[in-house]
HTML snippet that shows the backbone in 3Dmol.js (N, CA, C, O; Angstrom):
<script src="https://3Dmol.org/build/3Dmol-min.js"></script>
<div id="view" style="width:600px;height:400px;position:relative"></div>
<script>
const pdb = `
ATOM      1  N   UNK A   1      22.212  -0.231  -6.797  1.00  0.00           N
ATOM      2  CA  UNK A   1      21.167   0.776  -7.030  1.00  0.00           C
ATOM      3  C   UNK A   1      20.506   0.394  -8.391  1.00  0.00           C
ATOM      4  O   UNK A   1      19.288   0.423  -8.563  1.00  0.00           O
ATOM      5  N   UNK A   2      21.512  -0.004  -9.447  1.00  0.00           N
ATOM      6  CA  UNK A   2      21.011  -0.144 -10.886  1.00  0.00           C
ATOM      7  C   UNK A   2      20.025  -1.545 -10.825  1.00  0.00           C
ATOM      8  O   UNK A   2      18.959  -1.634 -11.435  1.00  0.00           O
ATOM      9  N   UNK A   3      20.583  -2.577  -9.994  1.00  0.00           N
ATOM     10  CA  UNK A   3      19.673  -3.574 -10.100  1.00  0.00           C
ATOM     11  C   UNK A   3      18.500  -3.398  -9.595  1.00  0.00           C
ATOM     12  O   UNK A   3      17.485  -3.866 -10.110  1.00  0.00           O
ATOM     13  N   UNK A   4      18.514  -2.535  -8.273  1.00  0.00           N
ATOM     14  CA  UNK A   4      17.083  -2.320  -7.633  1.00  0.00           C
ATOM     15  C   UNK A   4      16.226  -1.540  -8.768  1.00  0.00           C
ATOM     16  O   UNK A   4      15.122  -1.978  -9.093  1.00  0.00           O
ATOM     17  N   UNK A   5      16.720  -0.472  -9.310  1.00  0.00           N
ATOM     18  CA  UNK A   5      15.944   0.197 -10.420  1.00  0.00           C
ATOM     19  C   UNK A   5      15.680  -0.416 -11.516  1.00  0.00           C
ATOM     20  O   UNK A   5      14.717  -0.015 -12.169  1.00  0.00           O
ATOM     21  N   UNK A   6      16.352  -1.381 -11.929  1.00  0.00           N
ATOM     22  CA  UNK A   6      15.995  -2.305 -12.924  1.00  0.00           C
ATOM     23  C   UNK A   6      14.624  -3.246 -12.795  1.00  0.00           C
ATOM     24  O   UNK A   6      13.738  -3.412 -13.633  1.00  0.00           O
ATOM     25  N   UNK A   7      14.779  -3.891 -11.246  1.00  0.00           N
ATOM     26  CA  UNK A   7      13.665  -4.818 -10.862  1.00  0.00           C
ATOM     27  C   UNK A   7      12.309  -3.930 -10.752  1.00  0.00           C
ATOM     28  O   UNK A   7      11.217  -4.221 -11.241  1.00  0.00           O
ATOM     29  N   UNK A   8      12.638  -2.787 -10.000  1.00  0.00           N
ATOM     30  CA  UNK A   8      11.225  -1.842  -9.819  1.00  0.00           C
ATOM     31  C   UNK A   8      10.767  -1.513 -11.174  1.00  0.00           C
ATOM     32  O   UNK A   8       9.555  -1.645 -11.347  1.00  0.00           O
ATOM     33  N   UNK A   9      11.453  -1.122 -12.159  1.00  0.00           N
ATOM     34  CA  UNK A   9      11.234  -0.799 -13.624  1.00  0.00           C
ATOM     35  C   UNK A   9      10.384  -2.033 -14.258  1.00  0.00           C
ATOM     36  O   UNK A   9       9.465  -1.873 -15.061  1.00  0.00           O
ATOM     37  N   UNK A  10      10.837  -3.285 -13.771  1.00  0.00           N
ATOM     38  CA  UNK A  10      10.231  -4.138 -14.604  1.00  0.00           C
ATOM     39  C   UNK A  10       9.075  -5.067 -13.605  1.00  0.00           C
ATOM     40  O   UNK A  10       8.717  -6.230 -13.793  1.00  0.00           O
ATOM     41  N   UNK A  11       8.680  -4.190 -12.586  1.00  0.00           N
ATOM     42  CA  UNK A  11       7.520  -4.879 -11.723  1.00  0.00           C
ATOM     43  C   UNK A  11       8.063  -6.024 -11.249  1.00  0.00           C
ATOM     44  O   UNK A  11       7.395  -7.021 -11.523  1.00  0.00           O
ATOM     45  N   UNK A  12       9.160  -6.236 -10.561  1.00  0.00           N
ATOM     46  CA  UNK A  12       9.623  -7.355  -9.943  1.00  0.00           C
ATOM     47  C   UNK A  12       9.887  -7.118  -8.398  1.00  0.00           C
ATOM     48  O   UNK A  12      10.282  -5.998  -8.077  1.00  0.00           O
ATOM     49  N   UNK A  13       9.716  -8.002  -7.487  1.00  0.00           N
ATOM     50  CA  UNK A  13       9.646  -7.838  -6.044  1.00  0.00           C
ATOM     51  C   UNK A  13      11.177  -7.612  -5.750  1.00  0.00           C
ATOM     52  O   UNK A  13      12.114  -8.170  -6.321  1.00  0.00           O
ATOM     53  N   UNK A  14      11.225  -6.846  -4.924  1.00  0.00           N
ATOM     54  CA  UNK A  14      12.688  -6.258  -4.482  1.00  0.00           C
ATOM     55  C   UNK A  14      12.723  -6.696  -3.020  1.00  0.00           C
ATOM     56  O   UNK A  14      11.761  -6.325  -2.347  1.00  0.00           O
ATOM     57  N   UNK A  15      13.689  -7.440  -2.395  1.00  0.00           N
ATOM     58  CA  UNK A  15      13.881  -8.258  -1.081  1.00  0.00           C
ATOM     59  C   UNK A  15      12.547  -8.876  -0.814  1.00  0.00           C
ATOM     60  O   UNK A  15      11.722  -9.009  -1.718  1.00  0.00           O
ATOM     61  N   UNK A  16      12.311  -9.279   0.495  1.00  0.00           N
ATOM     62  CA  UNK A  16      11.326 -10.163   0.949  1.00  0.00           C
ATOM     63  C   UNK A  16      10.017  -9.533   1.137  1.00  0.00           C
ATOM     64  O   UNK A  16       8.982 -10.188   1.257  1.00  0.00           O
ATOM     65  N   UNK A  17      10.086  -7.974   1.166  1.00  0.00           N
ATOM     66  CA  UNK A  17       8.889  -7.360   1.451  1.00  0.00           C
ATOM     67  C   UNK A  17       8.074  -7.170   0.106  1.00  0.00           C
ATOM     68  O   UNK A  17       8.687  -6.819  -0.902  1.00  0.00           O
ATOM     69  N   UNK A  18       6.719  -7.392   0.066  1.00  0.00           N
ATOM     70  CA  UNK A  18       6.021  -6.951  -1.101  1.00  0.00           C
ATOM     71  C   UNK A  18       5.071  -5.828  -0.375  1.00  0.00           C
ATOM     72  O   UNK A  18       4.460  -6.026   0.675  1.00  0.00           O
ATOM     73  N   UNK A  19       5.062  -4.472  -1.219  1.00  0.00           N
ATOM     74  CA  UNK A  19       4.282  -3.484  -0.898  1.00  0.00           C
ATOM     75  C   UNK A  19       3.076  -3.706  -0.828  1.00  0.00           C
ATOM     76  O   UNK A  19       2.618  -4.497  -1.653  1.00  0.00           O
ATOM     77  N   UNK A  20       2.227  -3.137   0.095  1.00  0.00           N
ATOM     78  CA  UNK A  20       0.750  -3.159   0.119  1.00  0.00           C
ATOM     79  C   UNK A  20       0.065  -2.841  -1.137  1.00  0.00           C
ATOM     80  O   UNK A  20       0.352  -1.742  -1.611  1.00  0.00           O
ATOM     81  N   UNK A  21      -0.759  -3.547  -1.767  1.00  0.00           N
ATOM     82  CA  UNK A  21      -1.320  -3.113  -2.970  1.00  0.00           C
ATOM     83  C   UNK A  21      -0.999  -4.274  -4.084  1.00  0.00           C
ATOM     84  O   UNK A  21      -1.646  -4.391  -5.125  1.00  0.00           O
ATOM     85  N   UNK A  22       0.013  -5.047  -3.734  1.00  0.00           N
ATOM     86  CA  UNK A  22       0.524  -5.980  -4.674  1.00  0.00           C
ATOM     87  C   UNK A  22       0.710  -7.368  -4.190  1.00  0.00           C
ATOM     88  O   UNK A  22       0.593  -7.585  -2.984  1.00  0.00           O
ATOM     89  N   UNK A  23       1.003  -8.381  -5.059  1.00  0.00           N
ATOM     90  CA  UNK A  23       1.213  -9.791  -4.631  1.00  0.00           C
ATOM     91  C   UNK A  23       2.329  -9.947  -5.534  1.00  0.00           C
ATOM     92  O   UNK A  23       2.454  -9.265  -6.551  1.00  0.00           O
ATOM     93  N   UNK A  24       3.185 -10.890  -5.149  1.00  0.00           N
ATOM     94  CA  UNK A  24       4.152 -11.514  -6.154  1.00  0.00           C
ATOM     95  C   UNK A  24       3.907 -13.058  -6.272  1.00  0.00           C
ATOM     96  O   UNK A  24       3.608 -13.820  -5.353  1.00  0.00           O
ATOM     97  N   UNK A  25       4.094 -13.355  -7.577  1.00  0.00           N
ATOM     98  CA  UNK A  25       4.228 -14.844  -7.998  1.00  0.00           C
ATOM     99  C   UNK A  25       5.437 -15.405  -7.679  1.00  0.00           C
ATOM    100  O   UNK A  25       6.343 -14.703  -7.230  1.00  0.00           O
ATOM    101  N   UNK A  26       5.575 -16.695  -7.871  1.00  0.00           N
ATOM    102  CA  UNK A  26       6.673 -17.549  -7.597  1.00  0.00           C
ATOM    103  C   UNK A  26       7.958 -17.047  -8.189  1.00  0.00           C
ATOM    104  O   UNK A  26       9.005 -17.237  -7.571  1.00  0.00           O
ATOM    105  N   UNK A  27       7.956 -16.388  -9.401  1.00  0.00           N
ATOM    106  CA  UNK A  27       9.019 -15.656  -9.954  1.00  0.00           C
ATOM    107  C   UNK A  27       9.507 -14.308  -9.619  1.00  0.00           C
ATOM    108  O   UNK A  27      10.452 -13.737 -10.163  1.00  0.00           O
ATOM    109  N   UNK A  28       8.726 -13.834  -8.616  1.00  0.00           N
ATOM    110  CA  UNK A  28       8.789 -12.457  -8.002  1.00  0.00           C
ATOM    111  C   UNK A  28       8.265 -11.400  -8.787  1.00  0.00           C
ATOM    112  O   UNK A  28       8.556 -10.236  -8.510  1.00  0.00           O
ATOM    113  N   UNK A  29       7.409 -11.724  -9.881  1.00  0.00           N
ATOM    114  CA  UNK A  29       6.690 -10.716 -10.602  1.00  0.00           C
ATOM    115  C   UNK A  29       5.511 -10.136  -9.824  1.00  0.00           C
ATOM    116  O   UNK A  29       4.680 -10.852  -9.264  1.00  0.00           O
ATOM    117  N   UNK A  30       5.483  -8.870  -9.818  1.00  0.00           N
ATOM    118  CA  UNK A  30       4.446  -8.050  -9.058  1.00  0.00           C
ATOM    119  C   UNK A  30       3.056  -8.045  -9.915  1.00  0.00           C
ATOM    120  O   UNK A  30       3.043  -7.882 -11.135  1.00  0.00           O
ATOM    121  N   UNK A  31       1.982  -8.227  -9.183  1.00  0.00           N
ATOM    122  CA  UNK A  31       0.695  -7.976  -9.861  1.00  0.00           C
ATOM    123  C   UNK A  31      -0.143  -7.160  -9.033  1.00  0.00           C
ATOM    124  O   UNK A  31       0.082  -7.305  -7.832  1.00  0.00           O
ATOM    125  N   UNK A  32      -1.134  -6.263  -9.360  1.00  0.00           N
ATOM    126  CA  UNK A  32      -2.006  -5.462  -8.442  1.00  0.00           C
ATOM    127  C   UNK A  32      -2.900  -6.500  -7.823  1.00  0.00           C
ATOM    128  O   UNK A  32      -3.488  -7.383  -8.447  1.00  0.00           O
ATOM    129  N   UNK A  33      -2.944  -6.266  -6.328  1.00  0.00           N
ATOM    130  CA  UNK A  33      -4.034  -6.979  -5.467  1.00  0.00           C
ATOM    131  C   UNK A  33      -5.191  -6.152  -5.665  1.00  0.00           C
ATOM    132  O   UNK A  33      -5.092  -4.984  -5.288  1.00  0.00           O
ATOM    133  N   UNK A  34      -6.394  -6.577  -6.243  1.00  0.00           N
ATOM    134  CA  UNK A  34      -7.501  -5.760  -6.349  1.00  0.00           C
ATOM    135  C   UNK A  34      -8.065  -5.197  -4.968  1.00  0.00           C
ATOM    136  O   UNK A  34      -8.305  -4.010  -4.748  1.00  0.00           O
ATOM    137  N   UNK A  35      -8.236  -6.264  -4.069  1.00  0.00           N
ATOM    138  CA  UNK A  35      -8.803  -5.792  -2.903  1.00  0.00           C
ATOM    139  C   UNK A  35      -7.891  -4.646  -1.912  1.00  0.00           C
ATOM    140  O   UNK A  35      -8.297  -3.796  -1.120  1.00  0.00           O
ATOM    141  N   UNK A  36      -6.671  -4.980  -2.280  1.00  0.00           N
ATOM    142  CA  UNK A  36      -5.777  -3.925  -1.643  1.00  0.00           C
ATOM    143  C   UNK A  36      -5.543  -2.685  -2.219  1.00  0.00           C
ATOM    144  O   UNK A  36      -5.227  -1.710  -1.537  1.00  0.00           O
ATOM    145  N   UNK A  37      -5.690  -2.644  -3.565  1.00  0.00           N
ATOM    146  CA  UNK A  37      -5.835  -1.430  -4.265  1.00  0.00           C
ATOM    147  C   UNK A  37      -7.039  -0.761  -4.058  1.00  0.00           C
ATOM    148  O   UNK A  37      -7.031   0.455  -4.251  1.00  0.00           O
ATOM    149  N   UNK A  38      -8.310  -1.421  -3.625  1.00  0.00           N
ATOM    150  CA  UNK A  38      -9.552  -0.600  -3.284  1.00  0.00           C
ATOM    151  C   UNK A  38      -9.187  -0.028  -1.977  1.00  0.00           C
ATOM    152  O   UNK A  38      -9.465   1.158  -1.795  1.00  0.00           O
ATOM    153  N   UNK A  39      -8.542  -0.763  -0.939  1.00  0.00           N
ATOM    154  CA  UNK A  39      -8.236  -0.140   0.217  1.00  0.00           C
ATOM    155  C   UNK A  39      -7.460   1.244   0.052  1.00  0.00           C
ATOM    156  O   UNK A  39      -7.761   2.301   0.606  1.00  0.00           O
ATOM    157  N   UNK A  40      -6.460   1.034  -0.774  1.00  0.00           N
ATOM    158  CA  UNK A  40      -5.532   2.320  -1.069  1.00  0.00           C
ATOM    159  C   UNK A  40      -6.403   3.394  -1.427  1.00  0.00           C
ATOM    160  O   UNK A  40      -6.454   4.417  -0.743  1.00  0.00           O
ATOM    161  N   UNK A  41      -7.241   3.192  -2.681  1.00  0.00           N
ATOM    162  CA  UNK A  41      -8.100   4.040  -3.079  1.00  0.00           C
ATOM    163  C   UNK A  41      -8.961   4.913  -2.003  1.00  0.00           C
ATOM    164  O   UNK A  41      -9.106   6.135  -2.051  1.00  0.00           O
ATOM    165  N   UNK A  42      -9.559   3.935  -0.913  1.00  0.00           N
ATOM    166  CA  UNK A  42     -10.228   4.660  -0.019  1.00  0.00           C
ATOM    167  C   UNK A  42      -9.216   5.506   1.002  1.00  0.00           C
ATOM    168  O   UNK A  42      -9.548   6.613   1.425  1.00  0.00           O
ATOM    169  N   UNK A  43      -8.255   5.030   1.271  1.00  0.00           N
ATOM    170  CA  UNK A  43      -7.247   5.850   2.077  1.00  0.00           C
ATOM    171  C   UNK A  43      -7.028   7.194   1.537  1.00  0.00           C
ATOM    172  O   UNK A  43      -7.258   8.193   2.217  1.00  0.00           O
ATOM    173  N   UNK A  44      -6.515   7.260   0.126  1.00  0.00           N
ATOM    174  CA  UNK A  44      -6.350   8.178  -0.567  1.00  0.00           C
ATOM    175  C   UNK A  44      -7.370   9.253  -0.550  1.00  0.00           C
ATOM    176  O   UNK A  44      -7.116  10.457  -0.533  1.00  0.00           O
ATOM    177  N   UNK A  45      -8.696   8.642  -0.558  1.00  0.00           N
ATOM    178  CA  UNK A  45      -9.882   9.567  -0.620  1.00  0.00           C
ATOM    179  C   UNK A  45     -10.048  10.081   0.624  1.00  0.00           C
ATOM    180  O   UNK A  45     -10.372  11.268   0.598  1.00  0.00           O
ATOM    181  N   UNK A  46      -9.921   9.519   1.897  1.00  0.00           N
ATOM    182  CA  UNK A  46      -9.911  10.080   3.074  1.00  0.00           C
ATOM    183  C   UNK A  46      -8.928  11.144   3.351  1.00  0.00           C
ATOM    184  O   UNK A  46      -9.231  12.226   3.854  1.00  0.00           O
ATOM    185  N   UNK A  47      -7.783  10.808   3.015  1.00  0.00           N
ATOM    186  CA  UNK A  47      -6.741  11.763   3.124  1.00  0.00           C
ATOM    187  C   UNK A  47      -6.939  13.251   2.496  1.00  0.00           C
ATOM    188  O   UNK A  47      -6.757  14.349   3.022  1.00  0.00           O
ATOM    189  N   UNK A  48      -7.437  12.855   0.999  1.00  0.00           N
ATOM    190  CA  UNK A  48      -7.573  14.116   0.317  1.00  0.00           C
ATOM    191  C   UNK A  48      -8.927  14.828   0.915  1.00  0.00           C
ATOM    192  O   UNK A  48      -9.174  15.969   0.525  1.00  0.00           O
ATOM    193  N   UNK A  49      -9.781  14.213   1.817  1.00  0.00           N
ATOM    194  CA  UNK A  49     -10.953  14.735   2.391  1.00  0.00           C
ATOM    195  C   UNK A  49     -10.752  15.471   3.757  1.00  0.00           C
ATOM    196  O   UNK A  49     -11.639  16.006   4.421  1.00  0.00           O
ATOM    197  N   UNK A  50      -9.163  15.385   4.107  1.00  0.00           N
ATOM    198  CA  UNK A  50      -8.759  16.179   5.057  1.00  0.00           C
ATOM    199  C   UNK A  50      -8.465  15.413   6.426  1.00  0.00           C
ATOM    200  O   UNK A  50      -7.933  15.970   7.386  1.00  0.00           O
ATOM    201  N   UNK A  51      -8.831  14.195   6.416  1.00  0.00           N
ATOM    202  CA  UNK A  51      -8.574  13.437   7.629  1.00  0.00           C
ATOM    203  C   UNK A  51      -7.087  13.157   7.612  1.00  0.00           C
ATOM    204  O   UNK A  51      -6.345  13.027   6.639  1.00  0.00           O
ATOM    205  N   UNK A  52      -6.789  13.088   9.035  1.00  0.00           N
ATOM    206  CA  UNK A  52      -5.487  12.954   9.587  1.00  0.00           C
ATOM    207  C   UNK A  52      -5.138  11.437   9.252  1.00  0.00           C
ATOM    208  O   UNK A  52      -5.948  10.742   8.638  1.00  0.00           O
ATOM    209  N   UNK A  53      -3.913  10.948   9.672  1.00  0.00           N
ATOM    210  CA  UNK A  53      -3.426   9.768   9.560  1.00  0.00           C
ATOM    211  C   UNK A  53      -4.104   8.928  10.449  1.00  0.00           C
ATOM    212  O   UNK A  53      -4.558   7.861  10.036  1.00  0.00           O
ATOM    213  N   UNK A  54      -4.260   9.342  11.860  1.00  0.00           N
ATOM    214  CA  UNK A  54      -4.846   8.604  12.940  1.00  0.00           C
ATOM    215  C   UNK A  54      -6.275   8.275  12.436  1.00  0.00           C
ATOM    216  O   UNK A  54      -6.671   7.113  12.350  1.00  0.00           O
ATOM    217  N   UNK A  55      -6.964   9.254  12.137  1.00  0.00           N
ATOM    218  CA  UNK A  55      -8.441   9.222  11.954  1.00  0.00           C
ATOM    219  C   UNK A  55      -8.679   8.236  11.015  1.00  0.00           C
ATOM    220  O   UNK A  55      -9.532   7.373  11.221  1.00  0.00           O
ATOM    221  N   UNK A  56      -7.841   8.283   9.741  1.00  0.00           N
ATOM    222  CA  UNK A  56      -7.938   7.077   8.660  1.00  0.00           C
ATOM    223  C   UNK A  56      -7.780   5.821   9.313  1.00  0.00           C
ATOM    224  O   UNK A  56      -8.589   4.918   9.101  1.00  0.00           O
ATOM    225  N   UNK A  57      -6.777   5.671  10.119  1.00  0.00           N
ATOM    226  CA  UNK A  57      -6.685   4.411  10.773  1.00  0.00           C
ATOM    227  C   UNK A  57      -7.827   4.015  11.603  1.00  0.00           C
ATOM    228  O   UNK A  57      -8.160   2.830  11.634  1.00  0.00           O
ATOM    229  N   UNK A  58      -8.387   4.810  12.206  1.00  0.00           N
ATOM    230  CA  UNK A  58      -9.432   4.549  13.184  1.00  0.00           C
ATOM    231  C   UNK A  58     -10.631   4.053  12.181  1.00  0.00           C
ATOM    232  O   UNK A  58     -11.335   3.061  12.374  1.00  0.00           O
ATOM    233  N   UNK A  59     -10.713   4.946  11.076  1.00  0.00           N
ATOM    234  CA  UNK A  59     -11.964   4.641  10.302  1.00  0.00           C
ATOM    235  C   UNK A  59     -11.803   3.161   9.735  1.00  0.00           C
ATOM    236  O   UNK A  59     -12.725   2.354   9.856  1.00  0.00           O
ATOM    237  N   UNK A  60     -10.720   2.864   9.175  1.00  0.00           N
ATOM    238  CA  UNK A  60     -10.259   1.452   8.647  1.00  0.00           C
ATOM    239  C   UNK A  60     -10.682   0.420   9.786  1.00  0.00           C
ATOM    240  O   UNK A  60     -11.247  -0.634   9.493  1.00  0.00           O
ATOM    241  N   UNK A  61     -10.379   0.777  11.117  1.00  0.00           N
ATOM    242  CA  UNK A  61     -10.740  -0.282  11.881  1.00  0.00           C
ATOM    243  C   UNK A  61     -12.208  -0.296  12.329  1.00  0.00           C
ATOM    244  O   UNK A  61     -12.658  -1.336  12.810  1.00  0.00           O
ATOM    245  N   UNK A  62     -12.999   0.811  12.200  1.00  0.00           N
ATOM    246  CA  UNK A  62     -14.375   0.968  12.427  1.00  0.00           C
ATOM    247  C   UNK A  62     -15.063   0.076  11.261  1.00  0.00           C
ATOM    248  O   UNK A  62     -16.033  -0.671  11.390  1.00  0.00           O
ATOM    249  N   UNK A  63     -14.320   0.342  10.099  1.00  0.00           N
ATOM    250  CA  UNK A  63     -15.147  -0.459   8.820  1.00  0.00           C
ATOM    251  C   UNK A  63     -14.801  -1.912   8.918  1.00  0.00           C
ATOM    252  O   UNK A  63     -15.375  -2.704   8.171  1.00  0.00           O
ATOM    253  N   UNK A  64     -13.846  -2.352   9.839  1.00  0.00           N
ATOM    254  CA  UNK A  64     -13.214  -3.890   9.847  1.00  0.00           C
ATOM    255  C   UNK A  64     -12.668  -4.181   8.394  1.00  0.00           C
ATOM    256  O   UNK A  64     -12.942  -5.213   7.782  1.00  0.00           O
ATOM    257  N   UNK A  65     -11.892  -3.203   7.919  1.00  0.00           N
ATOM    258  CA  UNK A  65     -11.197  -3.412   6.964  1.00  0.00           C
ATOM    259  C   UNK A  65      -9.814  -4.235   7.269  1.00  0.00           C
ATOM    260  O   UNK A  65      -9.035  -3.745   8.086  1.00  0.00           O
ATOM    261  N   UNK A  66      -9.509  -5.406   6.666  1.00  0.00           N
ATOM    262  CA  UNK A  66      -8.319  -6.184   7.019  1.00  0.00           C
ATOM    263  C   UNK A  66      -7.092  -5.504   6.685  1.00  0.00           C
ATOM    264  O   UNK A  66      -7.135  -4.823   5.660  1.00  0.00           O
ATOM    265  N   UNK A  67      -5.939  -5.542   7.365  1.00  0.00           N
ATOM    266  CA  UNK A  67      -4.658  -5.242   7.045  1.00  0.00           C
ATOM    267  C   UNK A  67      -3.886  -6.418   6.169  1.00  0.00           C
ATOM    268  O   UNK A  67      -4.450  -7.455   5.821  1.00  0.00           O
ATOM    269  N   UNK A  68      -2.567  -6.108   5.882  1.00  0.00           N
ATOM    270  CA  UNK A  68      -1.985  -7.225   5.059  1.00  0.00           C
ATOM    271  C   UNK A  68      -1.985  -8.644   5.695  1.00  0.00           C
ATOM    272  O   UNK A  68      -1.937  -9.644   4.977  1.00  0.00           O
ATOM    273  N   UNK A  69      -2.039  -8.719   7.025  1.00  0.00           N
ATOM    274  CA  UNK A  69      -1.722 -10.178   7.466  1.00  0.00           C
ATOM    275  C   UNK A  69      -3.220 -10.512   8.122  1.00  0.00           C
ATOM    276  O   UNK A  69      -3.274 -11.311   9.058  1.00  0.00           O
ATOM    277  N   UNK A  70      -4.385  -9.911   7.633  1.00  0.00           N
ATOM    278  CA  UNK A  70      -5.514 -10.253   7.945  1.00  0.00           C
ATOM    279  C   UNK A  70      -6.160  -9.678   9.224  1.00  0.00           C
ATOM    280  O   UNK A  70      -7.355  -9.813   9.488  1.00  0.00           O
ATOM    281  N   UNK A  71      -5.275  -9.031   9.986  1.00  0.00           N
ATOM    282  CA  UNK A  71      -5.916  -8.374  11.046  1.00  0.00           C
ATOM    283  C   UNK A  71      -6.775  -7.040  10.789  1.00  0.00           C
ATOM    284  O   UNK A  71      -7.047  -6.546   9.695  1.00  0.00           O
ATOM    285  N   UNK A  72      -7.089  -6.635  11.907  1.00  0.00           N
ATOM    286  CA  UNK A  72      -8.132  -5.254  11.718  1.00  0.00           C
ATOM    287  C   UNK A  72      -7.364  -4.121  12.280  1.00  0.00           C
ATOM    288  O   UNK A  72      -7.911  -3.018  12.277  1.00  0.00           O
ATOM    289  N   UNK A  73      -5.972  -4.263  12.840  1.00  0.00           N
ATOM    290  CA  UNK A  73      -5.415  -2.969  13.258  1.00  0.00           C
ATOM    291  C   UNK A  73      -4.713  -2.411  12.565  1.00  0.00           C
ATOM    292  O   UNK A  73      -3.930  -3.021  11.836  1.00  0.00           O
ATOM    293  N   UNK A  74      -4.798  -0.994  12.596  1.00  0.00           N
ATOM    294  CA  UNK A  74      -4.138  -0.135  11.479  1.00  0.00           C
ATOM    295  C   UNK A  74      -3.314   0.980  12.132  1.00  0.00           C
ATOM    296  O   UNK A  74      -3.878   1.440  13.125  1.00  0.00           O
ATOM    297  N   UNK A  75      -2.491   1.369  11.931  1.00  0.00           N
ATOM    298  CA  UNK A  75      -1.566   2.372  12.634  1.00  0.00           C
ATOM    299  C   UNK A  75      -1.270   3.552  11.520  1.00  0.00           C
ATOM    300  O   UNK A  75      -1.239   3.395  10.300  1.00  0.00           O
ATOM    301  N   UNK A  76      -1.052   4.819  12.280  1.00  0.00           N
ATOM    302  CA  UNK A  76      -0.810   6.007  11.356  1.00  0.00           C
ATOM    303  C   UNK A  76       0.374   5.729  10.518  1.00  0.00           C
ATOM    304  O   UNK A  76       0.401   6.079   9.339  1.00  0.00           O
ATOM    305  N   UNK A  77       1.395   5.086  11.112  1.00  0.00           N
ATOM    306  CA  UNK A  77       2.588   5.036  10.139  1.00  0.00           C
ATOM    307  C   UNK A  77       2.412   3.963   9.030  1.00  0.00           C
ATOM    308  O   UNK A  77       3.276   3.912   8.155  1.00  0.00           O
ATOM    309  N   UNK A  78       1.540   3.246   9.001  1.00  0.00           N
ATOM    310  CA  UNK A  78       1.223   2.251   8.045  1.00  0.00           C
ATOM    311  C   UNK A  78       0.485   3.244   6.950  1.00  0.00           C
ATOM    312  O   UNK A  78       0.899   3.238   5.791  1.00  0.00           O
ATOM    313  N   UNK A  79      -0.407   3.935   7.262  1.00  0.00           N
ATOM    314  CA  UNK A  79      -1.263   4.648   6.345  1.00  0.00           C
ATOM    315  C   UNK A  79      -0.234   5.646   5.643  1.00  0.00           C
ATOM    316  O   UNK A  79      -0.290   5.836   4.428  1.00  0.00           O
ATOM    317  N   UNK A  80       0.691   6.267   6.444  1.00  0.00           N
ATOM    318  CA  UNK A  80       1.700   7.209   5.878  1.00  0.00           C
ATOM    319  C   UNK A  80       2.516   6.595   4.902  1.00  0.00           C
ATOM    320  O   UNK A  80       2.735   7.132   3.816  1.00  0.00           O
ATOM    321  N   UNK A  81       3.043   5.339   5.278  1.00  0.00           N
ATOM    322  CA  UNK A  81       3.576   4.521   4.075  1.00  0.00           C
ATOM    323  C   UNK A  81       3.246   4.197   2.725  1.00  0.00           C
ATOM    324  O   UNK A  81       3.875   4.075   1.674  1.00  0.00           O
ATOM    325  N   UNK A  82       1.782   4.074   3.175  1.00  0.00           N
ATOM    326  CA  UNK A  82       0.866   3.686   1.898  1.00  0.00           C
ATOM    327  C   UNK A  82       0.630   4.786   0.895  1.00  0.00           C
ATOM    328  O   UNK A  82       0.616   4.675  -0.331  1.00  0.00           O
ATOM    329  N   UNK A  83       0.420   6.031   1.737  1.00  0.00           N
ATOM    330  CA  UNK A  83       0.385   7.298   0.912  1.00  0.00           C
ATOM    331  C   UNK A  83       1.560   7.821   0.371  1.00  0.00           C
ATOM    332  O   UNK A  83       1.508   8.380  -0.725  1.00  0.00           O
ATOM    333  N   UNK A  84       2.697   7.712   1.027  1.00  0.00           N
ATOM    334  CA  UNK A  84       4.045   8.077   0.452  1.00  0.00           C
ATOM    335  C   UNK A  84       4.269   7.281  -0.769  1.00  0.00           C
ATOM    336  O   UNK A  84       4.622   7.839  -1.808  1.00  0.00           O
ATOM    337  N   UNK A  85       4.063   5.864  -0.693  1.00  0.00           N
ATOM    338  CA  UNK A  85       4.093   5.150  -1.929  1.00  0.00           C
ATOM    339  C   UNK A  85       3.304   5.616  -2.972  1.00  0.00           C
ATOM    340  O   UNK A  85       3.802   5.712  -4.094  1.00  0.00           O
ATOM    341  N   UNK A  86       2.174   5.914  -2.772  1.00  0.00           N
ATOM    342  CA  UNK A  86       1.230   6.348  -3.802  1.00  0.00           C
ATOM    343  C   UNK A  86       1.665   7.585  -4.398  1.00  0.00           C
ATOM    344  O   UNK A  86       1.595   7.667  -5.624  1.00  0.00           O
ATOM    345  N   UNK A  87       2.133   8.626  -3.690  1.00  0.00           N
ATOM    346  CA  UNK A  87       2.837   9.821  -3.925  1.00  0.00           C
ATOM    347  C   UNK A  87       3.866   9.604  -4.925  1.00  0.00           C
ATOM    348  O   UNK A  87       3.892  10.131  -6.037  1.00  0.00           O
ATOM    349  N   UNK A  88       4.731   8.769  -4.436  1.00  0.00           N
ATOM    350  CA  UNK A  88       6.067   8.528  -5.402  1.00  0.00           C
ATOM    351  C   UNK A  88       5.623   7.793  -6.853  1.00  0.00           C
ATOM    352  O   UNK A  88       6.194   8.076  -7.907  1.00  0.00           O
ATOM    353  N   UNK A  89       4.673   6.942  -6.778  1.00  0.00           N
ATOM    354  CA  UNK A  89       4.256   6.450  -7.928  1.00  0.00           C
ATOM    355  C   UNK A  89       3.437   7.431  -8.848  1.00  0.00           C
ATOM    356  O   UNK A  89       3.387   7.185 -10.054  1.00  0.00           O
ATOM    357  N   UNK A  90       2.843   8.445  -8.372  1.00  0.00           N
ATOM    358  CA  UNK A  90       2.202   9.558  -9.102  1.00  0.00           C
ATOM    359  C   UNK A  90       3.314  10.386  -9.782  1.00  0.00           C
ATOM    360  O   UNK A  90       3.157  10.813 -10.926  1.00  0.00           O
ATOM    361  N   UNK A  91       4.358  10.592  -9.121  1.00  0.00           N
ATOM    362  CA  UNK A  91       5.263  11.725  -9.325  1.00  0.00           C
ATOM    363  C   UNK A  91       6.128  11.268 -10.558  1.00  0.00           C
ATOM    364  O   UNK A  91       6.836  12.070 -11.167  1.00  0.00           O
ATOM    365  N   UNK A  92       6.008   9.565 -10.988  1.00  0.00           N
ATOM    366  CA  UNK A  92       6.890   9.008 -11.922  1.00  0.00           C
ATOM    367  C   UNK A  92       6.287   9.286 -13.333  1.00  0.00           C
ATOM    368  O   UNK A  92       6.874   8.896 -14.343  1.00  0.00           O
TER     369      UNK A  92
END
`;
const viewer = $3Dmol.createViewer("view");
viewer.addModel(pdb, "pdb");
viewer.setStyle({}, {cartoon: {color: "spectrum"}});
viewer.zoomTo();
viewer.render();
</script>
């Protein structure tokens, strides 16, 4: 737990997964991915506007917003994960 907390504090990649909104360099250092950060901002605005997770996913697909792997299919669980991450960042 201590090692993970240290990596998280220093903005380093943890495990093989890189959170949506970030990219990792060859050393595992995370940097903000500007395009994905813009998508996160849109998701947050839509949620604050009262849209459901499902309606946000539908809107992203309607707007042909690419997901992490370049596809255009979005799922409510993906939206929830992104929003939960944003909420945990804001609480720190």
